[in-house]
N, CA, C and O atoms as a DFTB+ gen file, in Angstrom:
808 C
 N C O
     1  1       0.840      -1.193       0.000
     2  2       0.000       0.000       0.000
     3  2       0.877       1.247       0.000
     4  3       1.862       1.329       0.734
     5  1       0.501       2.224      -0.843
     6  2       1.171       3.512      -0.839
     7  2       0.177       4.552      -0.344
     8  3      -0.796       4.867      -1.029
     9  1       0.424       5.081       0.846
    10  2      -0.426       6.106       1.438
    11  2       0.123       7.464       1.025
    12  3       1.259       7.804       1.354
    13  1      -0.682       8.242       0.305
    14  2      -0.271       9.560      -0.161
    15  2      -1.045      10.618       0.616
    16  3      -2.276      10.611       0.630
    17  1      -0.318      11.529       1.261
    18  2      -0.954      12.615       1.996
    19  2      -0.749      13.908       1.218
    20  3       0.373      14.269       0.862
    21  1      -1.854      14.591       0.964
    22  2      -1.840      15.833       0.193
    23  2      -2.423      16.949       1.046
    24  3      -3.418      16.753       1.745
    25  1      -1.798      18.123       0.986
    26  2      -2.312      19.279       1.721
    27  2      -1.554      20.518       1.317
    28  3      -0.399      20.432       0.900
    29  1      -2.185      21.667       1.434
    30  2      -1.537      22.925       1.083
    31  2      -0.485      23.291       2.128
    32  3      -0.389      22.650       3.175
    33  1       0.298      24.320       1.837
    34  2       1.339      24.770       2.762
    35  2       0.746      25.110       4.121
    36  3      -0.243      25.835       4.220
    37  1       1.372      24.569       5.175
    38  2       0.917      24.864       6.525
    39  2      -0.228      24.002       7.010
    40  3      -0.753      24.239       8.098
    41  1      -0.631      23.007       6.235
    42  2      -1.754      22.156       6.640
    43  2      -1.355      21.113       7.677
    44  3      -2.215      20.527       8.334
    45  1      -0.050      20.880       7.825
    46  2       0.415      19.889       8.789
    47  2       0.636      18.520       8.190
    48  3       0.757      17.537       8.920
    49  1       0.691      18.439       6.871
    50  2       0.793      17.146       6.196
    51  2       2.098      16.407       6.504
    52  3       2.094      15.190       6.688
    53  1       3.209      17.141       6.560
    54  2       4.498      16.488       6.826
    55  2       4.579      15.974       8.257
    56  3       5.083      14.878       8.502
    57  1       4.083      16.767       9.199
    58  2       4.052      16.331      10.602
    59  2       3.182      15.100      10.758
    60  3       3.540      14.170      11.480
    61  1       2.035      15.088      10.080
    62  2       1.137      13.939      10.150
    63  2       1.811      12.701       9.568
    64  3       1.707      11.617      10.143
    65  1       2.490      12.843       8.454
    66  2       3.161      11.702       7.828
    67  2       4.204      11.096       8.759
    68  3       4.292       9.876       8.895
    69  1       4.991      11.952       9.396
    70  2       6.031      11.464      10.308
    71  2       5.419      10.764      11.519
    72  3       5.959       9.771      12.006
    73  1       4.292      11.284      12.003
    74  2       3.635      10.674      13.164
    75  2       3.015       9.334      12.805
    76  3       3.096       8.379      13.577
    77  1       2.392       9.265      11.626
    78  2       1.810       8.005      11.165
    79  2       2.890       6.936      11.028
    80  3       2.667       5.772      11.360
    81  1       4.044       7.333      10.544
    82  2       5.153       6.393      10.384
    83  2       5.572       5.797      11.731
    84  3       5.932       4.622      11.812
    85  1       5.522       6.611      12.781
    86  2       5.872       6.125      14.111
    87  2       4.789       5.213      14.677
    88  3       5.086       4.236      15.364
    89  1       3.521       5.540      14.382
    90  2       2.403       4.778      14.932
    91  2       2.173       3.457      14.201
    92  3       1.701       2.489      14.796
    93  1       2.501       3.420      12.930
    94  2       2.309       2.213      12.130
    95  2       3.673       1.727      11.643
    96  3       4.130       2.145      10.579
    97  1       4.322       0.860      12.399
    98  2       5.692       0.439      12.079
    99  2       5.833      -0.282      10.744
   100  3       6.941      -0.391      10.219
   101  1       4.716      -0.782      10.180
   102  2       4.789      -1.437       8.880
   103  2       5.034      -0.423       7.757
   104  3       5.463      -0.785       6.662
   105  1       4.758       0.837       8.045
   106  2       4.910       1.879       7.035
   107  2       6.257       2.574       7.182
   108  3       6.712       2.846       8.293
   109  1       6.878       2.854       6.065
   110  2       8.086       3.675       6.061
   111  2       7.888       4.788       5.041
   112  3       7.237       4.592       4.015
   113  1       8.446       5.940       5.324
   114  2       8.223       7.117       4.497
   115  2       9.118       7.089       3.264
   116  3      10.299       6.753       3.344
   117  1       8.541       7.445       2.134
   118  2       9.318       7.627       0.917
   119  2      10.007       8.985       1.000
   120  3       9.347      10.016       1.131
   121  1      11.307       8.980       0.924
   122  2      12.057      10.237       0.946
   123  2      12.175      10.731      -0.487
   124  3      12.850      10.119      -1.314
   125  1      11.512      11.841      -0.768
   126  2      11.486      12.363      -2.123
   127  2      12.687      13.278      -2.382
   128  3      13.430      13.635      -1.467
   129  1      12.849      13.641      -3.637
   130  2      13.963      14.495      -4.067
   131  2      13.479      15.920      -4.263
   132  3      12.338      16.148      -4.665
   133  1      14.349      16.875      -3.979
   134  2      13.997      18.282      -4.209
   135  2      15.250      19.099      -4.516
   136  3      16.364      18.761      -4.118
   137  1      15.014      20.188      -5.243
   138  2      16.106      21.119      -5.536
   139  2      16.072      22.338      -4.623
   140  3      16.943      23.204      -4.713
   141  1      15.078      22.413      -3.749
   142  2      15.024      23.586      -2.864
   143  2      16.080      23.461      -1.766
   144  3      16.491      22.353      -1.422
   145  1      16.516      24.589      -1.219
   146  2      17.525      24.543      -0.148
   147  2      16.962      23.917       1.126
   148  3      15.758      23.961       1.377
   149  1      17.839      23.344       1.909
   150  2      17.436      22.787       3.207
   151  2      16.988      23.905       4.129
   152  3      17.586      24.981       4.160
   153  1      15.920      23.638       4.886
   154  2      15.534      24.542       5.960
   155  2      16.300      24.155       7.218
   156  3      16.901      23.083       7.298
   157  1      16.264      25.029       8.174
   158  2      16.928      24.747       9.452
   159  2      16.352      23.475      10.060
   160  3      15.138      23.276      10.075
   161  1      17.223      22.630      10.552
   162  2      16.872      21.358      11.206
   163  2      16.502      20.243      10.235
   164  3      16.249      19.121      10.674
   165  1      16.462      20.509       8.938
   166  2      16.216      19.434       7.980
   167  2      17.508      18.656       7.736
   168  3      18.607      19.208       7.785
   169  1      17.343      17.351       7.469
   170  2      18.499      16.466       7.273
   171  2      18.403      15.810       5.907
   172  3      17.371      15.241       5.550
   173  1      19.482      15.893       5.150
   174  2      19.534      15.279       3.833
   175  2      19.401      13.764       3.975
   176  3      20.104      13.142       4.772
   177  1      18.490      13.177       3.193
   178  2      18.260      11.736       3.252
   179  2      17.201      11.337       4.258
   180  3      16.745      10.194       4.270
   181  1      16.811      12.278       5.102
   182  2      15.750      12.014       6.088
   183  2      14.497      12.802       5.723
   184  3      13.416      12.229       5.587
   185  1      14.643      14.102       5.566
   186  2      13.504      14.943       5.182
   187  2      13.305      14.929       3.665
   188  3      12.189      14.759       3.174
   189  1      14.373      15.105       2.957
   190  2      14.408      15.033       1.489
   191  2      15.795      14.572       1.065
   192  3      16.742      14.583       1.851
   193  1      15.887      14.168      -0.191
   194  2      17.185      14.073      -0.849
   195  2      17.377      15.418      -1.545
   196  3      16.697      15.711      -2.528
   197  1      18.289      16.226      -1.046
   198  2      18.510      17.553      -1.609
   199  2      19.549      17.443      -2.727
   200  3      20.691      17.047      -2.493
   201  1      19.133      17.802      -3.946
   202  2      20.017      17.664      -5.100
   203  2      20.029      18.957      -5.906
   204  3      19.176      19.825      -5.719
   205  1      20.994      19.076      -6.794
   206  2      21.103      20.251      -7.653
   207  2      20.117      20.148      -8.809
   208  3      19.566      19.080      -9.075
   209  1      19.903      21.262      -9.489
   210  2      19.049      21.265     -10.678
   211  2      19.613      20.338     -11.748
   212  3      18.863      19.668     -12.459
   213  1      20.930      20.305     -11.857
   214  2      21.571      19.462     -12.860
   215  2      21.311      17.983     -12.585
   216  3      20.997      17.217     -13.496
   217  1      21.447      17.594     -11.317
   218  2      21.187      16.197     -10.942
   219  2      19.732      15.831     -11.174
   220  3      19.426      14.748     -11.673
   221  1      18.839      16.738     -10.810
   222  2      17.407      16.481     -10.977
   223  2      17.068      16.306     -12.459
   224  3      16.352      15.376     -12.829
   225  1      17.580      17.197     -13.302
   226  2      17.326      17.103     -14.740
   227  2      17.854      15.796     -15.312
   228  3      17.226      15.183     -16.175
   229  1      19.008      15.381     -14.825
   230  2      19.597      14.126     -15.291
   231  2      18.712      12.934     -14.904
   232  3      18.549      12.001     -15.691
   233  1      18.147      12.966     -13.707
   234  2      17.265      11.888     -13.266
   235  2      16.001      11.824     -14.105
   236  3      15.497      10.738     -14.392
   237  1      15.481      12.993     -14.505
   238  2      14.307      13.026     -15.373
   239  2      14.620      12.347     -16.699
   240  3      13.853      11.508     -17.171
   241  1      15.739      12.710     -17.292
   242  2      16.123      12.167     -18.592
   243  2      16.328      10.658     -18.532
   244  3      16.080       9.955     -19.512
   245  1      16.777      10.159     -17.386
   246  2      17.019       8.726     -17.229
   247  2      15.757       7.967     -16.818
   248  3      15.793       6.745     -16.670
   249  1      14.647       8.677     -16.635
   250  2      13.393       8.020     -16.251
   251  2      13.399       7.507     -14.830
   252  3      12.804       6.472     -14.532
   253  1      14.073       8.234     -13.948
   254  2      14.230       7.774     -12.569
   255  2      13.062       8.131     -11.660
   256  3      13.039       7.713     -10.502
   257  1      12.079       8.904     -12.161
   258  2      10.998       9.370     -11.294
   259  2       9.657       8.719     -11.630
   260  3       9.316       8.528     -12.798
   261  1       8.907       8.384     -10.582
   262  2       7.507       8.003     -10.733
   263  2       6.710       9.249     -11.103
   264  3       5.856       9.229     -11.990
   265  1       7.015      10.328     -10.398
   266  2       6.370      11.619     -10.641
   267  2       7.360      12.710     -10.300
   268  3       8.251      12.530      -9.470
   269  1       7.188      13.846     -10.957
   270  2       7.991      15.007     -10.596
   271  2       7.228      16.250     -11.015
   272  3       6.457      16.229     -11.975
   273  1       7.453      17.329     -10.286
   274  2       6.727      18.560     -10.551
   275  2       7.492      19.740      -9.983
   276  3       8.377      19.587      -9.142
   277  1       7.129      20.920     -10.462
   278  2       7.707      22.153      -9.932
   279  2       6.688      22.812      -9.011
   280  3       5.491      22.830      -9.296
   281  1       7.180      23.347      -7.914
   282  2       6.307      23.949      -6.907
   283  2       7.056      25.105      -6.260
   284  3       8.102      24.911      -5.641
   285  1       6.512      26.305      -6.410
   286  2       7.125      27.513      -5.867
   287  2       8.553      27.721      -6.388
   288  3       9.419      28.234      -5.680
   289  1       8.773      27.314      -7.630
   290  2      10.073      27.528      -8.252
   291  2      11.089      26.429      -8.013
   292  3      12.178      26.460      -8.586
   293  1      10.749      25.450      -7.169
   294  2      11.653      24.325      -6.899
   295  2      11.080      23.054      -7.507
   296  3       9.881      22.965      -7.770
   297  1      11.953      22.068      -7.728
   298  2      11.535      20.797      -8.321
   299  2      11.463      19.708      -7.248
   300  3      12.300      19.643      -6.349
   301  1      10.448      18.861      -7.366
   302  2      10.242      17.759      -6.435
   303  2       9.967      16.488      -7.232
   304  3       9.353      16.546      -8.297
   305  1      10.415      15.346      -6.727
   306  2      10.154      14.102      -7.438
   307  2      10.286      12.876      -6.556
   308  3      11.008      12.878      -5.558
   309  1       9.570      11.821      -6.948
   310  2       9.624      10.536      -6.247
   311  2      10.311       9.521      -7.147
   312  3       9.853       9.272      -8.263
   313  1      11.396       8.937      -6.678
   314  2      12.161       7.987      -7.482
   315  2      11.413       6.665      -7.626
   316  3      10.638       6.284      -6.750
   317  1      11.650       5.972      -8.732
   318  2      10.942       4.716      -9.003
   319  2      11.344       3.606      -8.030
   320  3      10.586       2.655      -7.836
   321  1      12.507       3.712      -7.426
   322  2      12.960       2.672      -6.492
   323  2      12.512       2.991      -5.066
   324  3      13.324       3.032      -4.142
   325  1      11.200       3.216      -4.901
   326  2      10.692       3.638      -3.590
   327  2      10.347       2.465      -2.680
   328  3       9.976       2.684      -1.527
   329  1      10.459       1.227      -3.160
   330  2      10.150       0.060      -2.336
   331  2       8.738      -0.421      -2.573
   332  3       7.870      -0.264      -1.714
   333  1       8.506      -1.001      -3.721
   334  2       7.150      -1.317      -4.173
   335  2       6.492      -2.464      -3.418
   336  3       5.269      -2.605      -3.451
   337  1       7.280      -3.278      -2.744
   338  2       6.712      -4.426      -2.031
   339  2       6.500      -4.141      -0.546
   340  3       6.269      -5.058       0.241
   341  1       6.579      -2.876      -0.172
   342  2       6.433      -2.495       1.228
   343  2       5.313      -1.463       1.374
   344  3       4.912      -0.823       0.401
   345  1       4.814      -1.314       2.605
   346  2       3.862      -0.241       2.888
   347  2       4.633       1.063       2.996
   348  3       5.578       1.179       3.777
   349  1       4.217       2.047       2.199
   350  2       4.933       3.308       2.133
   351  2       3.985       4.477       2.388
   352  3       2.774       4.373       2.194
   353  1       4.571       5.591       2.829
   354  2       3.820       6.824       3.020
   355  2       4.630       7.954       2.407
   356  3       5.851       8.013       2.554
   357  1       3.928       8.858       1.711
   358  2       4.623       9.947       1.033
   359  2       3.727      11.181       1.005
   360  3       2.504      11.072       0.921
   361  1       4.351      12.357       1.076
   362  2       3.641      13.629       0.986
   363  2       3.839      14.174      -0.419
   364  3       4.970      14.320      -0.882
   365  1       2.725      14.477      -1.103
   366  2       2.801      14.947      -2.479
   367  2       1.844      16.113      -2.725
   368  3       0.933      16.365      -1.936
   369  1       2.069      16.810      -3.827
   370  2       1.122      17.807      -4.313
   371  2      -0.020      17.073      -5.023
   372  3       0.092      15.878      -5.294
   373  1      -1.123      17.781      -5.329
   374  2      -2.183      17.133      -6.114
   375  2      -1.670      16.564      -7.435
   376  3      -2.044      15.458      -7.826
   377  1      -0.811      17.325      -8.122
   378  2      -0.262      16.838      -9.397
   379  2       0.564      15.579      -9.184
   380  3       0.506      14.653      -9.993
   381  1       1.337      15.538      -8.097
   382  2       2.142      14.366      -7.797
   383  2       1.286      13.145      -7.498
   384  3       1.597      12.036      -7.931
   385  1       0.204      13.359      -6.754
   386  2      -0.705      12.257      -6.429
   387  2      -1.344      11.699      -7.692
   388  3      -1.464      10.485      -7.850
   389  1      -1.754      12.592      -8.590
   390  2      -2.357      12.139      -9.855
   391  2      -1.352      11.342     -10.679
   392  3      -1.691      10.313     -11.263
   393  1      -0.106      11.829     -10.721
   394  2       0.927      11.136     -11.485
   395  2       1.202       9.753     -10.901
   396  3       1.442       8.801     -11.644
   397  1       1.167       9.639      -9.574
   398  2       1.395       8.350      -8.915
   399  2       0.292       7.362      -9.297
   400  3       0.551       6.184      -9.542
   401  1      -0.939       7.865      -9.341
   402  2      -2.054       7.006      -9.738
   403  2      -1.900       6.546     -11.188
   404  3      -2.167       5.388     -11.509
   405  1      -1.471       7.453     -12.057
   406  2      -1.256       7.075     -13.459
   407  2      -0.168       6.010     -13.563
   408  3      -0.273       5.070     -14.351
   409  1       0.880       6.175     -12.752
   410  2       1.978       5.204     -12.746
   411  2       1.455       3.824     -12.336
   412  3       1.825       2.814     -12.934
   413  1       0.601       3.787     -11.324
   414  2       0.040       2.511     -10.867
   415  2      -0.811       1.866     -11.958
   416  3      -0.787       0.647     -12.127
   417  1      -1.567       2.686     -12.700
   418  2      -2.439       2.149     -13.748
   419  2      -1.651       1.653     -14.950
   420  3      -2.045       0.687     -15.602
   421  1      -0.528       2.321     -15.244
   422  2       0.269       1.919     -16.399
   423  2       1.246       0.794     -16.066
   424  3       1.908       0.253     -16.951
   425  1       1.328       0.448     -14.783
   426  2       2.181      -0.674     -14.359
   427  2       1.355      -1.636     -13.489
   428  3       1.646      -1.806     -12.305
   429  1       0.328      -2.262     -14.077
   430  2      -0.543      -3.158     -13.290
   431  2       0.197      -4.348     -12.708
   432  3      -0.243      -4.933     -11.719
   433  1       1.325      -4.712     -13.321
   434  2       2.093      -5.859     -12.820
   435  2       2.668      -5.612     -11.424
   436  3       3.017      -6.552     -10.711
   437  1       2.762      -4.315     -11.039
   438  2       3.290      -3.979      -9.714
   439  2       2.241      -4.117      -8.624
   440  3       2.565      -4.184      -7.439
   441  1       0.963      -4.160      -9.042
   442  2      -0.143      -4.324      -8.089
   443  2      -0.078      -3.283      -6.965
   444  3      -0.221      -3.622      -5.791
   445  1       0.135      -2.030      -7.330
   446  2       0.241      -0.961      -6.339
   447  2      -1.138      -0.543      -5.842
   448  3      -2.032      -0.248      -6.636
   449  1      -1.301      -0.520      -4.541
   450  2      -2.552      -0.086      -3.909
   451  2      -2.358       1.355      -3.443
   452  3      -1.722       1.596      -2.417
   453  1      -2.905       2.313      -4.193
   454  2      -2.732       3.730      -3.901
   455  2      -3.912       4.238      -3.079
   456  3      -5.067       4.025      -3.446
   457  1      -3.622       4.906      -1.972
   458  2      -4.685       5.480      -1.127
   459  2      -4.310       6.931      -0.827
   460  3      -3.294       7.198      -0.185
   461  1      -5.144       7.872      -1.302
   462  2      -4.845       9.296      -1.195
   463  2      -5.704       9.951      -0.119
   464  3      -6.931       9.851      -0.129
   465  1      -5.023      10.627       0.812
   466  2      -5.687      11.364       1.889
   467  2      -5.449      12.850       1.681
   468  3      -4.313      13.283       1.486
   469  1      -6.513      13.621       1.722
   470  2      -6.413      15.072       1.553
   471  2      -6.662      15.750       2.895
   472  3      -7.757      15.660       3.450
   473  1      -5.638      16.433       3.414
   474  2      -5.740      17.170       4.671
   475  2      -6.099      18.612       4.325
   476  3      -5.262      19.371       3.836
   477  1      -7.341      18.975       4.581
   478  2      -7.887      20.260       4.145
   479  2      -7.953      21.233       5.321
   480  3      -8.608      20.956       6.326
   481  1      -7.271      22.377       5.192
   482  2      -7.252      23.411       6.235
   483  2      -7.510      24.757       5.570
   484  3      -7.005      25.022       4.479
   485  1      -8.290      25.600       6.224
   486  2      -8.626      26.896       5.647
   487  2      -7.385      27.775       5.482
   488  3      -6.402      27.628       6.209
   489  1      -7.451      28.688       4.515
   490  2      -6.287      29.495       4.120
   491  2      -5.801      30.390       5.266
   492  3      -4.595      30.503       5.485
   493  1      -6.709      31.015       5.987
   494  2      -6.313      31.923       7.066
   495  2      -5.504      31.191       8.128
   496  3      -4.466      31.684       8.571
   497  1      -5.974      30.022       8.535
   498  2      -5.265      29.243       9.561
   499  2      -3.888      28.821       9.069
   500  3      -2.920      28.819       9.831
   501  1      -3.807      28.464       7.793
   502  2      -2.518      28.038       7.244
   503  2      -1.516      29.192       7.197
   504  3      -0.333      28.999       7.480
   505  1      -1.981      30.384       6.841
   506  2      -1.098      31.545       6.810
   507  2      -0.518      31.831       8.192
   508  3       0.671      32.116       8.334
   509  1      -1.371      31.750       9.199
   510  2      -0.914      31.977      10.574
   511  2       0.127      30.926      10.958
   512  3       1.146      31.247      11.571
   513  1      -0.133      29.676      10.594
   514  2       0.792      28.590      10.924
   515  2       2.145      28.785      10.241
   516  3       3.190      28.567      10.854
   517  1       2.125      29.194       8.977
   518  2       3.372      29.418       8.245
   519  2       4.200      30.508       8.915
   520  3       5.417      30.379       9.046
   521  1       3.534      31.586       9.339
   522  2       4.245      32.671      10.019
   523  2       4.798      32.206      11.358
   524  3       5.909      32.577      11.736
   525  1       4.028      31.395      12.077
   526  2       4.484      30.873      13.362
   527  2       5.673      29.939      13.182
   528  3       6.480      29.753      14.092
   529  1       5.763      29.358      11.994
   530  2       6.853      28.434      11.710
   531  2       8.172      29.167      11.497
   532  3       9.240      28.556      11.457
   533  1       8.079      30.481      11.360
   534  2       9.304      31.261      11.229
   535  2       9.550      31.852       9.860
   536  3      10.537      32.562       9.665
   537  1       8.661      31.572       8.890
   538  2       8.828      32.145       7.562
   539  2       8.481      33.633       7.603
   540  3       7.628      34.051       8.385
   541  1       9.130      34.419       6.773
   542  2       8.806      35.842       6.758
   543  2       7.498      36.077       6.003
   544  3       6.991      35.182       5.325
   545  1       6.966      37.272       6.125
   546  2       5.652      37.583       5.576
   547  2       5.615      37.403       4.061
   548  3       4.648      36.873       3.514
   549  1       6.670      37.846       3.394
   550  2       6.713      37.719       1.933
   551  2       6.687      36.264       1.500
   552  3       5.996      35.902       0.547
   553  1       7.453      35.423       2.214
   554  2       7.492      34.001       1.891
   555  2       6.143      33.353       2.162
   556  3       5.689      32.521       1.376
   557  1       5.500      33.721       3.256
   558  2       4.183      33.167       3.584
   559  2       3.172      33.518       2.500
   560  3       2.372      32.679       2.087
   561  1       3.218      34.767       2.046
   562  2       2.292      35.215       1.011
   563  2       2.562      34.477      -0.300
   564  3       1.625      34.083      -0.994
   565  1       3.823      34.290      -0.636
   566  2       4.184      33.600      -1.870
   567  2       3.705      32.144      -1.849
   568  3       3.206      31.632      -2.851
   569  1       3.860      31.493      -0.710
   570  2       3.403      30.104      -0.595
   571  2       1.885      30.018      -0.721
   572  3       1.353      29.107      -1.357
   573  1       1.200      30.974      -0.111
   574  2      -0.257      30.977      -0.187
   575  2      -0.721      31.161      -1.625
   576  3      -1.645      30.482      -2.074
   577  1      -0.082      32.079      -2.349
   578  2      -0.444      32.312      -3.744
   579  2      -0.178      31.090      -4.607
   580  3      -0.956      30.781      -5.509
   581  1       0.915      30.399      -4.333
   582  2       1.279      29.244      -5.149
   583  2       0.288      28.098      -4.984
   584  3       0.173      27.245      -5.864
   585  1      -0.427      28.075      -3.865
   586  2      -1.407      27.017      -3.630
   587  2      -2.731      27.273      -4.346
   588  3      -3.518      26.351      -4.557
   589  1      -2.974      28.539      -4.719
   590  2      -4.259      28.906      -5.305
   591  2      -4.491      28.133      -6.603
   592  3      -3.663      28.160      -7.513
   593  1      -5.613      27.456      -6.670
   594  2      -6.008      26.751      -7.888
   595  2      -5.658      25.282      -7.919
   596  3      -6.457      24.469      -8.385
   597  1      -4.471      24.918      -7.430
   598  2      -4.057      23.530      -7.615
   599  2      -4.802      22.544      -6.720
   600  3      -4.798      21.342      -6.987
   601  1      -5.446      23.043      -5.655
   602  2      -6.197      22.147      -4.771
   603  2      -7.703      22.198      -5.021
   604  3      -8.470      21.536      -4.321
   605  1      -8.132      22.983      -6.016
   606  2      -9.560      23.122      -6.306
   607  2     -10.191      21.770      -6.608
   608  3      -9.749      21.048      -7.502
   609  1     -11.230      21.440      -5.849
   610  2     -12.010      20.204      -6.032
   611  2     -11.197      18.930      -5.832
   612  3     -11.631      17.849      -6.231
   613  1     -10.021      19.048      -5.215
   614  2      -9.221      17.834      -5.015
   615  2      -9.899      16.865      -4.047
   616  3      -9.615      15.668      -4.058
   617  1     -10.803      17.391      -3.206
   618  2     -11.517      16.503      -2.296
   619  2     -12.320      15.446      -3.050
   620  3     -12.615      14.383      -2.504
   621  1     -12.676      15.734      -4.306
   622  2     -13.418      14.767      -5.114
   623  2     -12.503      13.668      -5.675
   624  3     -12.982      12.611      -6.087
   625  1     -11.216      13.914      -5.689
   626  2     -10.265      12.935      -6.208
   627  2      -9.664      12.060      -5.111
   628  3      -9.252      10.929      -5.370
   629  1      -9.615      12.581      -3.894
   630  2      -8.996      11.846      -2.792
   631  2      -9.879      10.684      -2.349
   632  3     -11.095      10.700      -2.539
   633  1      -9.248       9.682      -1.757
   634  2      -9.991       8.545      -1.208
   635  2     -10.567       8.869       0.163
   636  3     -11.569       8.287       0.579
   637  1      -9.933       9.793       0.854
   638  2     -10.381      10.153       2.198
   639  2     -10.000      11.606       2.456
   640  3      -8.882      12.019       2.147
   641  1     -10.922      12.382       3.020
   642  2     -10.699      13.802       3.271
   643  2     -10.885      14.096       4.750
   644  3     -11.878      13.694       5.356
   645  1      -9.921      14.800       5.320
   646  2     -10.050      15.285       6.690
   647  2     -10.090      16.808       6.629
   648  3      -9.103      17.450       6.267
   649  1     -11.230      17.376       6.983
   650  2     -11.368      18.829       7.009
   651  2     -10.986      19.320       8.398
   652  3     -11.709      19.092       9.368
   653  1      -9.847      19.993       8.486
   654  2      -9.326      20.437       9.780
   655  2      -9.362      21.964       9.884
   656  3      -8.356      22.601      10.197
   657  1     -10.516      22.526       9.621
   658  2     -10.683      23.977       9.680
   659  2     -10.328      24.505      11.070
   660  3     -10.738      23.954      12.091
   661  1      -9.550      25.593      11.075
   662  2      -9.104      26.229      12.329
   663  2      -8.280      25.273      13.198
   664  3      -8.134      25.492      14.400
   665  1      -7.752      24.229      12.593
   666  2      -6.957      23.242      13.338
   667  2      -7.713      22.698      14.555
   668  3      -7.153      22.539      15.639
   669  1      -8.999      22.420      14.340
   670  2      -9.803      21.889      15.455
   671  2      -9.322      20.513      15.899
   672  3      -9.572      20.099      17.031
   673  1      -8.634      19.808      15.008
   674  2      -8.063      18.508      15.342
   675  2      -6.554      18.661      15.495
   676  3      -5.891      19.208      14.614
   677  1      -6.009      18.179      16.612
   678  2      -4.554      18.245      16.793
   679  2      -3.903      17.029      16.133
   680  3      -4.586      16.184      15.554
   681  1      -2.588      16.954      16.227
   682  2      -1.858      15.868      15.564
   683  2      -2.294      14.507      16.098
   684  3      -2.413      13.550      15.333
   685  1      -2.532      14.417      17.393
   686  2      -2.970      13.150      17.984
   687  2      -4.329      12.734      17.428
   688  3      -4.552      11.562      17.125
   689  1      -5.242      13.711      17.297
   690  2      -6.564      13.421      16.730
   691  2      -6.443      12.924      15.293
   692  3      -7.039      11.916      14.916
   693  1      -5.662      13.650      14.502
   694  2      -5.482      13.281      13.098
   695  2      -4.866      11.891      12.967
   696  3      -5.260      11.099      12.111
   697  1      -3.899      11.613      13.826
   698  2      -3.229      10.315      13.786
   699  2      -4.190       9.189      14.127
   700  3      -4.185       8.142      13.480
   701  1      -5.012       9.406      15.141
   702  2      -6.003       8.392      15.530
   703  2      -6.975       8.113      14.392
   704  3      -7.269       6.958      14.083
   705  1      -7.472       9.179      13.772
   706  2      -8.407       9.036      12.657
   707  2      -7.775       8.263      11.514
   708  3      -8.367       7.329      10.974
   709  1      -6.567       8.663      11.155
   710  2      -5.946       8.081       9.969
   711  2      -5.450       6.657      10.206
   712  3      -5.587       5.810       9.323
   713  1      -4.883       6.377      11.366
   714  2      -4.435       5.007      11.630
   715  2      -5.623       4.045      11.654
   716  3      -5.534       2.927      11.147
   717  1      -6.725       4.484      12.243
   718  2      -7.930       3.659      12.266
   719  2      -8.460       3.435      10.856
   720  3      -8.873       2.331      10.502
   721  1      -8.442       4.492      10.060
   722  2      -8.908       4.413       8.676
   723  2      -8.063       3.439       7.869
   724  3      -8.595       2.618       7.121
   725  1      -6.762       3.530       8.019
   726  2      -5.857       2.663       7.266
   727  2      -6.078       1.189       7.641
   728  3      -6.123       0.318       6.772
   729  1      -6.213       0.932       8.921
   730  2      -6.423      -0.446       9.367
   731  2      -7.729      -1.014       8.804
   732  3      -7.782      -2.168       8.377
   733  1      -8.786      -0.185       8.810
   734  2     -10.065      -0.627       8.248
   735  2      -9.931      -0.876       6.742
   736  3     -10.447      -1.864       6.219
   737  1      -9.248       0.010       6.072
   738  2      -9.086      -0.118       4.624
   739  2      -8.315      -1.380       4.263
   740  3      -8.673      -2.086       3.321
   741  1      -7.257      -1.660       5.016
   742  2      -6.426      -2.809       4.704
   743  2      -7.128      -4.134       5.005
   744  3      -6.716      -5.186       4.516
   745  1      -8.176      -4.076       5.802
   746  2      -8.928      -5.290       6.106
   747  2      -9.923      -5.634       5.012
   748  3     -10.444      -6.749       4.971
   749  1     -10.188      -4.694       4.134
   750  2     -11.130      -4.931       3.047
   751  2     -10.551      -4.487       1.730
   752  3      -9.383      -4.107       1.646
   753  1     -11.366      -4.534       0.707
   754  2     -10.889      -4.174      -0.623
   755  2     -11.628      -2.969      -1.193
   756  3     -11.183      -2.386      -2.181
   757  1     -12.766      -2.582      -0.578
   758  2     -13.518      -1.493      -1.146
   759  2     -12.948      -0.144      -0.729
   760  3     -12.246      -0.039       0.277
   761  1     -13.257       0.886      -1.511
   762  2     -12.827       2.240      -1.197
   763  2     -13.554       2.723       0.033
   764  3     -14.711       2.368       0.258
   765  1     -12.872       3.545       0.845
   766  2     -13.529       4.092       2.033
   767  2     -14.689       4.999       1.675
   768  3     -15.536       5.274       2.524
   769  1     -14.748       5.465       0.452
   770  2     -15.896       6.264       0.037
   771  2     -17.158       5.412       0.026
   772  3     -18.268       5.945       0.004
   773  1     -16.995       4.093       0.042
   774  2     -18.132       3.183      -0.004
   775  2     -18.389       2.510       1.345
   776  3     -19.263       1.650       1.455
   777  1     -17.634       2.898       2.361
   778  2     -17.811       2.314       3.695
   779  2     -18.562       3.305       4.570
   780  3     -18.059       4.396       4.839
   781  1     -19.736       2.947       5.009
   782  2     -20.611       3.886       5.710
   783  2     -19.962       4.444       6.961
   784  3     -20.144       5.622       7.268
   785  1     -19.214       3.636       7.692
   786  2     -18.632       4.079       8.951
   787  2     -17.454       5.015       8.774
   788  3     -16.946       5.557       9.756
   789  1     -17.012       5.213       7.557
   790  2     -15.868       6.087       7.322
   791  2     -16.184       7.111       6.239
   792  3     -15.479       7.208       5.235
   793  1     -17.247       7.870       6.456
   794  2     -17.567       8.960       5.550
   795  2     -16.526      10.050       5.708
   796  3     -15.816      10.101       6.712
   797  1     -16.438      10.899       4.738
   798  2     -15.513      12.027       4.825
   799  2     -15.843      12.860       6.049
   800  3     -17.010      13.109       6.350
   801  1     -14.807      13.286       6.750
   802  2     -14.993      14.094       7.931
   803  2     -15.182      15.546       7.520
   804  3     -14.315      16.132       6.871
   805  1     -16.302      16.118       7.895
   806  2     -16.624      17.503       7.507
   807  2     -16.367      18.450       8.665
   808  3     -16.578      19.656       8.536
């Protein structure tokens, strides 16, 4: 199973992914590649594989990515050697999630089980969170603008949506919801959109 978590800047998607990885030992996080500079406290090979534009372009030409996209002027990508026979978790943009699904459909022999979770948080709350994270006002505004449009109606594409307006759910709440959801999903074969006890959280 490949669990894909999607959310706009400041939604808490990366924190949730790391917490889920700790709570569900069968899952390991896919470390994606990026050309953006490391932030303070980030570790190469743990948070991302930080590479140059030249290296990234070379990987594209060699067909090394399942998906890759540009976001806020930087490049991001998931390598094909992500561990297809294991339970994985990865944080992606909507475009990345769609590309991953296309990859699964064009490679049926891999039998990839893709499950996409959309962590939805209102724009005002996310802006406040980004500023609290230490980003300057200009950077916060730029990130907010870059999110405009790309998440429109994505809730209709995701397998499961958690609406966390005003951050009413903390990380522990989100983790409980998602770990329970994953366990239920893995026990059956139908989409959670078809399971009455796991309707989208509004």
